[in-house]
C-alpha positions, 0 to 999 in steps of 0.5 A: 529560595524555591520561588526564585530557583524554580523559574531559574531552573526552567530557564536552565532546563530550556538552555539545556534542551536547546543545546544538549551540552551542560557547558554551553547551556551554562553559558546561555543561562549566564547570558540570560540571567545577566539580561534579567538582572541588567536593569538592577545593575544599571540602577546600581551603577548610576547610583554609584556614579552619582555618589562619586560626583557628589563626593567633593561636596560631601568632603567639603561638608565633612571638613566644615562641620567636623566638630559638629556631627549633628550639623554635619548630618543636617547639611548632608541631608539638605544636600541630598534633598537638593540633589534629589539623591538617596544614598541608600539607593544603590543598596536596594538593587544589591539586596534584590540581586543577592537572593537571585545569585544564591539561587543561581548557584543552587541551580548550577550545582544541582542539575539533576534537580533542575534539569531532570526534575528529580526530587532532592531526596531521590538525587542522593539515591540516584548518585549513590546507586550509580556512583560505583557502576559509572565510576563517578568523580566527586566533582561532576557526579550530577553532570555525569549522571545526566550524560549517562541518562542521555547516552542510554536514551532515558527520556523520562528521568522521573521514571528512571530515578525511583527504580534505583 
């Protein structure tokens, strides 16, 4: 997952660098990642639309050969070949998008790791060290820490984290 999450983290970091607000950065990040997966979405939607157009013909074949499964499968394959349609063609874009979506989630919920380049084990140490002094809420701990580091003027997060 790191192969996908790291470049997505760079995009998120760039968005945050531009606007210095996690909420707005998240909106920009969402727009940019939607643009990245847009070709896959188009391919999937075209495949779905084509399958919908072929549905009446599929139903005719299924009714005609309801009692002979082998002949029905042969006719379906013949129809798919004539129409130059791959029924699994809409699944491939989904299989590609699934790991991307999982990595997007990882980047979004771990801003200290991807925005500040703090290693995973040090993120836990940083949260534990700052939990009480900052009165961190359970839900937004990492975002609150980023805002605190920005307020105190810490520019190099990697130098700040190991000191805790």
